[in-house]
KOLKOL-622064 format. One record per atom (N, C-alpha, C, O, CB): residue in one letter; chain; atom name; x, y, z. Coordinates in steps of 0.1 Angstrom, whole numbers. Glycine has a CB too. Layout:
 type mol atom    c1    c2    c3
    a   A   CA     X     Y     Z
...
This chain:
 type mol atom    c1    c2    c3
    x   A    N   872  1112   779
    x   A   CA   877  1110   787
    x   A    C   887  1103   781
    x   A    O   886  1094   773
    x   A   CB   870  1106   795
    x   A    N   901  1108   788
    x   A   CA   912  1102   776
    x   A    C   914  1085   779
    x   A    O   906  1081   788
    x   A   CB   930  1112   778
    x   A    N   924  1073   774
    x   A   CA   924  1064   782
    x   A    C   931  1062   795
    x   A    O   928  1052   803
    x   A   CB   925  1056   776
    x   A    N   938  1069   796
    x   A   CA   952  1069   808
    x   A    C   935  1070   821
    x   A    O   931  1062   829
    x   A   CB   969  1092   808
    x   A    N   930  1081   817
    x   A   CA   925  1086   829
    x   A    C   909  1080   835
    x   A    O   902  1084   844
    x   A   CB   926  1101   826
    x   A    N   907  1066   824
    x   A   CA   895  1060   824
    x   A    C   902  1050   828
    x   A    O   895  1043   836
    x   A   CB   886  1059   811
    x   A    N   918  1043   826
    x   A   CA   921  1031   835
    x   A    C   924  1038   845
    x   A    O   914  1034   852
    x   A   CB   932  1021   831
    x   A    N   930  1047   854
    x   A   CA   932  1053   864
    x   A    C   917  1050   870
    x   A    O   915  1042   879
    x   A   CB   938  1069   862
    x   A    N   908  1056   866
    x   A   CA   891  1053   875
    x   A    C   892  1039   875
    x   A    O   895  1033   886
    x   A   CB   874  1059   865
    x   A    N   891  1032   866
    x   A   CA   888  1017   868
    x   A    C   893  1010   875
    x   A    O   889  1000   879
    x   A   CB   888  1010   861
    x   A    N   911  1018   878
    x   A   CA   915  1009   893
    x   A    C   914  1015   907
    x   A    O   919  1007   916
    x   A   CB   930  1006   893
    x   A    N   908  1028   911
    x   A   CA   904  1033   917
    x   A    C   892  1025   922
    x   A    O   893  1020   933
    x   A   CB   903  1044   912
    x   A    N   880  1022   913
    x   A   CA   870  1012   917
    x   A    C   876   999   924
    x   A    O   873   997   936
    x   A   CB   863  1008   905
    x   A    N   882   989   918
    x   A   CA   888   978   922
    x   A    C   896   974   934
    x   A    O   899   962   938
    x   A   CB   893   977   914
    x   A    N   899   990   941
    x   A   CA   907   986   956
    x   A    C   896   987   966
    x   A    O   885   993   967
    x   A   CB   919   998   961
    x   A    N   905   978   975
    x   A   CA   901   978   987
    x   A    C   902   992   996
    x   A    O   911  1000   993
    x   A   CB   910   967   993
    x   A    N   893   995  1006
    x   A   CA   896  1005  1010
    x   A    C   908  1006  1024
    x   A    O   910  1017  1029
    x   A   CB   882  1010  1012
    x   A    N   914   993  1028
    x   A   CA   922   998  1034
    x   A    C   938  1000  1029
    x   A    O   946   993  1024
    x   A   CB   919   992  1043
    x   A    N   938  1012  1032
    x   A   CA   950  1020  1028
    x   A    C   965  1011  1035
    x   A    O   976  1016  1031
    x   A   CB   947  1037  1035
    x   A    N   965  1004  1041
    x   A   CA   978   998  1041
    x   A    C   981   986  1037
    x   A    O   992   981  1041
    x   A   CB   983   998  1051
    x   A    N   974   977  1027
    x   A   CA   970   969  1018
    x   A    C   986   974  1004
    x   A    O   985   983   995
    x   A   CB   950   973  1015
    x   A    N   993   967  1005
    x   A   CA  1005   969   992
    x   A    C   993   969   977
    x   A    O   993   980   970
    x   A   CB  1020   948   990
    x   A    N   984   961   973
    x   A   CA   974   965   967
    x   A    C   970   975   964
    x   A    O   966   975   952
    x   A   CB   968   963   968
    x   A    N   970   987   972
    x   A   CA   961   996   973
    x   A    C   973  1009   963
    x   A    O   968  1018   957
    x   A   CB   954   998   991
    x   A    N   982  1006   964
    x   A   CA   992  1015   961
    x   A    C   988  1020   943
    x   A    O   986  1012   933
    x   A   CB  1007  1005   964
    x   A    N   988  1035   941
    x   A   CA   984  1036   929
    x   A    C   996  1028   917
    x   A    O  1008  1025   917
    x   A   CB   981  1052   927
    x   A    N   985  1027   908
    x   A   CA   992  1024   895
    x   A    C  1004  1033   890
    x   A    O  1015  1028   890
    x   A   CB   983  1023   884
    x   A    N  1002  1041   887
    x   A   CA  1006  1059   881
    x   A    C  1011  1064   893
    x   A    O  1006  1063   904
    x   A   CB   990  1071   877
    x   A    N  1024  1069   892
    x   A   CA  1032  1081   897
    x   A    C  1024  1095   894
    x   A    O  1016  1095   885
    x   A   CB  1046  1080   891
    x   A    N  1027  1106   901
    x   A   CA  1018  1116   898
    x   A    C  1024  1123   882
    x   A    O  1016  1127   874
    x   A   CB  1017  1127   911
    x   A    N  1036  1123   879
    x   A   CA  1043  1123   864
    x   A    C  1035  1114   855
    x   A    O  1032  1121   846
    x   A   CB  1058  1117   863
    x   A    N  1033  1107   854
    x   A   CA  1026  1093   846
    x   A    C  1035  1081   846
    x   A    O  1030  1073   839
    x   A   CB  1024  1095   831
    x   A    N  1046  1078   852
    x   A   CA  1053  1068   856
    x   A    C  1045  1056   862
    x   A    O  1039  1057   873
    x   A   CB  1061  1073   863
    x   A    N  1047  1045   855
    x   A   CA  1041  1030   862
    x   A    C  1047  1028   872
    x   A    O  1059  1024   870
    x   A   CB  1041  1017   855
    x   A    N  1042  1028   883
    x   A   CA  1047  1013   898
    x   A    C  1049  1002   896
    x   A    O  1041   996   889
    x   A   CB  1037  1009   910
    x   A    N  1060   997   902
    x   A   CA  1061   984   901
    x   A    C  1068   980   916
    x   A    O  1074   986   924
    x   A   CB  1068   980   888
    x   A    N  1061   960   916
    x   A   CA  1063   960   930
    x   A    C  1072   950   925
    x   A    O  1068   942   916
    x   A   CB  1052   957   942
    x   A    N  1085   949   931
    x   A   CA  1089   938   925
    x   A    C  1092   925   937
    x   A    O  1100   927   946
    x   A   CB  1101   942   917
    x   A    N  1083   912   934
    x   A   CA  1086   905   943
    x   A    C  1104   895   944
    x   A    O  1111   893   953
    x   A   CB  1074   897   940
    x   A    N  1105   893   931
    x   A   CA  1117   885   931
    x   A    C  1132   894   923
    x   A    O  1134   890   911
    x   A   CB  1113   870   922
    x   A    N  1138   901   927
    x   A   CA  1151   906   925
    x   A    C  1157   897   917
    x   A    O  1158   886   921
    x   A   CB  1159   908   937
    x   A    N  1160   901   905
    x   A   CA  1172   899   895
    x   A    C  1180   896   903
    x   A    O  1182   904   912
    x   A   CB  1177   909   886
    x   A    N  1187   882   901
    x   A   CA  1199   876   905
    x   A    C  1194   869   925
    x   A    O  1201   864   934
    x   A   CB  1214   892   903
    x   A    N  1183   870   926
    x   A   CA  1180   866   941
    x   A    C  1177   850   937
    x   A    O  1174   845   926
    x   A   CB  1164   876   950
    x   A    N  1179   843   952
    x   A   CA  1178   830   948
    x   A    C  1163   830   955
    x   A    O  1161   818   955
    x   A   CB  1190   819   952
    x   A    N  1152   837   961
    x   A   CA  1143   837   967
    x   A    C  1132   845   961
    x   A    O  1134   856   955
    x   A   CB  1147   839   978
    x   A    N  1117   838   962
    x   A   CA  1106   846   957
    x   A    C  1102   853   972
    x   A    O  1100   848   983
    x   A   CB  1095   837   950
    x   A    N  1101   866   968
    x   A   CA  1091   872   981
    x   A    C  1075   874   982
    x   A    O  1072   867   973
    x   A   CB  1093   886   982
    x   A    N  1066   877   986
    x   A   CA  1052   877   985
    x   A    C  1045   883   994
    x   A    O  1045   879  1006
    x   A   CB  1047   865   984
    x   A    N  1040   890   993
    x   A   CA  1034   905  1004
    x   A    C  1025   896  1010
    x   A    O  1016   889  1004
    x   A   CB  1024   923   996
    x   A    N  1028   897  1021
    x   A   CA  1013   893  1027
    x   A    C  1004   900  1038
    x   A    O  1008   905  1049
    x   A   CB  1015   880  1032
    x   A    N   991   900  1031
    x   A   CA   987   914  1037
    x   A    C   980   916  1049
    x   A    O   973   926  1051
    x   A   CB   980   920  1028
    x   A    N   981   904  1057
    x   A   CA   976   901  1072
    x   A    C   990   905  1081
    x   A    O   990   910  1092
    x   A   CB   971   882  1075
    x   A    N  1003   901  1072
    x   A   CA  1012   906  1079
    x   A    C  1015   921  1080
    x   A    O  1018   929  1088
    x   A   CB  1022   900  1075
    x   A    N  1013   921  1067
    x   A   CA  1017   936  1061
    x   A    C  1029   939  1060
    x   A    O  1034   949  1065
    x   A   CB  1012   948  1069
    x   A    N  1037   928  1053
    x   A   CA  1050   925  1053
    x   A    C  1052   913  1039
    x   A    O  1045   904  1035
    x   A   CB  1053   919  1069
    x   A    N  1066   918  1036
    x   A   CA  1070   903  1026
    x   A    C  1077   893  1035
    x   A    O  1084   894  1044
    x   A   CB  1082   905  1012
    x   A    N  1072   880  1028
    x   A   CA  1076   871  1034
    x   A    C  1079   857  1021
    x   A    O  1072   852  1011
    x   A   CB  1064   869  1047
    x   A    N  1095   854  1028
    x   A   CA  1094   843  1016
    x   A    C  1089   832  1013
    x   A    O  1084   825  1023
    x   A   CB  1104   838  1014
    x   A    N  1088   827  1000
    x   A   CA  1077   818   996
    x   A    C  1082   810   987
    x   A    O  1075   801   982
    x   A   CB  1065   823   992
    x   A    N  1094   810   984
    x   A   CA  1100   801   974
    x   A    C  1115   803   974
    x   A    O  1121   814   973
    x   A   CB  1094   804   961
    x   A    N  1123   788   975
    x   A   CA  1137   791   973
    x   A    C  1141   785   961
    x   A    O  1133   777   957
    x   A   CB  1146   787   985
    x   A    N  1152   787   952
    x   A   CA  1156   782   941
    x   A    C  1169   773   942
    x   A    O  1181   776   945
    x   A   CB  1158   792   934
    x   A    N  1165   762   937
    x   A   CA  1180   752   938
    x   A    C  1194   759   943
    x   A    O  1192   771   939
    x   A   CB  1185   745   922
    x   A    N  1202   758   946
    x   A   CA  1218   762   952
    x   A    C  1220   767   935
    x   A    O  1219   760   925
    x   A   CB  1232   744   959
    x   A    N  1223   780   936
    x   A   CA  1235   782   922
    x   A    C  1221   785   914
    x   A    O  1222   786   901
    x   A   CB  1248   764   916
    x   A    N  1210   787   920
    x   A   CA  1202   793   908
    x   A    C  1199   804   908
    x   A    O  1197   806   920
    x   A   CB  1190   788   904
    x   A    N  1197   814   903
    x   A   CA  1189   827   903
    x   A    C  1178   831   897
    x   A    O  1179   830   885
    x   A   CB  1196   836   900
    x   A    N  1169   835   901
    x   A   CA  1162   846   885
    x   A    C  1168   855   878
    x   A    O  1175   864   882
    x   A   CB  1150   856   887
    x   A    N  1164   851   863
    x   A   CA  1171   861   855
    x   A    C  1168   874   855
    x   A    O  1178   881   855
    x   A   CB  1171   858   842
    x   A    N  1154   882   854
    x   A   CA  1151   890   856
    x   A    C  1141   892   868
    x   A    O  1136   884   875
    x   A   CB  1149   892   847
    x   A    N  1139   908   869
    x   A   CA  1127   912   885
    x   A    C  1116   904   877
    x   A    O  1116   903   865
    x   A   CB  1122   933   890
    x   A    N  1106   899   888
    x   A   CA  1098   894   882
    x   A    C  1087   904   898
    x   A    O  1093   909   907
    x   A   CB  1099   875   878
    x   A    N  1076   904   897
    x   A   CA  1065   911   903
    x   A    C  1054   914   898
    x   A    O  1048   905   891
    x   A   CB  1067   921   907
    x   A    N  1048   928   900
    x   A   CA  1036   929   892
    x   A    C  1033   948   895
    x   A    O  1039   956   902
    x   A   CB  1022   917   901
    x   A    N  1021   949   883
    x   A   CA  1022   967   888
    x   A    C  1007   967   897
    x   A    O   997   960   895
    x   A   CB  1020   982   870
    x   A    N  1008   974   905
    x   A   CA   999   975   916
    x   A    C   987   981   911
    x   A    O   988   989   902
    x   A   CB  1003   983   928
    x   A    N   972   976   917
    x   A   CA   958   985   917
    x   A    C   958   973   901
    x   A    O   948   978   895
    x   A   CB   959  1010   916
    x   A    N   961   967   896
    x   A   CA   956   962   884
    x   A    C   950   947   884
    x   A    O   955   940   893
    x   A   CB   968   963   873
    x   A    N   942   941   879
    x   A   CA   941   927   879
    x   A    C   938   919   865
    x   A    O   928   923   858
    x   A   CB   931   925   889
    x   A    N   945   909   862
    x   A   CA   944   904   850
    x   A    C   930   901   845
    x   A    O   920   898   852
    x   A   CB   951   892   851
    x   A    N   929   903   831
    x   A   CA   919   900   823
    x   A    C   911   883   827
    x   A    O   920   874   828
    x   A   CB   925   903   808
    x   A    N   900   879   828
    x   A   CA   897   868   829
    x   A    C   899   862   814
    x   A    O   898   869   804
    x   A   CB   884   867   837
    x   A    N   902   850   812
    x   A   CA   904   846   799
    x   A    C   900   831   799
    x   A    O   904   822   807
    x   A   CB   920   850   794
    x   A    N   889   829   785
    x   A   CA   885   817   786
    x   A    C   888   811   776
    x   A    O   884   817   766
    x   A   CB   872   815   788
    x   A    N   897   799   773
    x   A   CA   896   794   761
    x   A    C   887   788   752
    x   A    O   892   785   741
    x   A   CB   901   788   760
């Protein structure tokens, strides 16, 4: 099994079965590109977070007046960080 297929299989195994959850979006599109969910768009003064209970984005943080996010901030769906023990 090639590495890409192995990662896709691992991602399928960690999913919740509720199709309405944003975290259940596939990591990869059919043609192989990676999906990303942007929670704070570049130039925005607020950060959004997906509320699984509401199934909608809500404002979670506002930056001080005049400040904006310099980059898109978000995550790749259906992935989870590795546990790092220092």
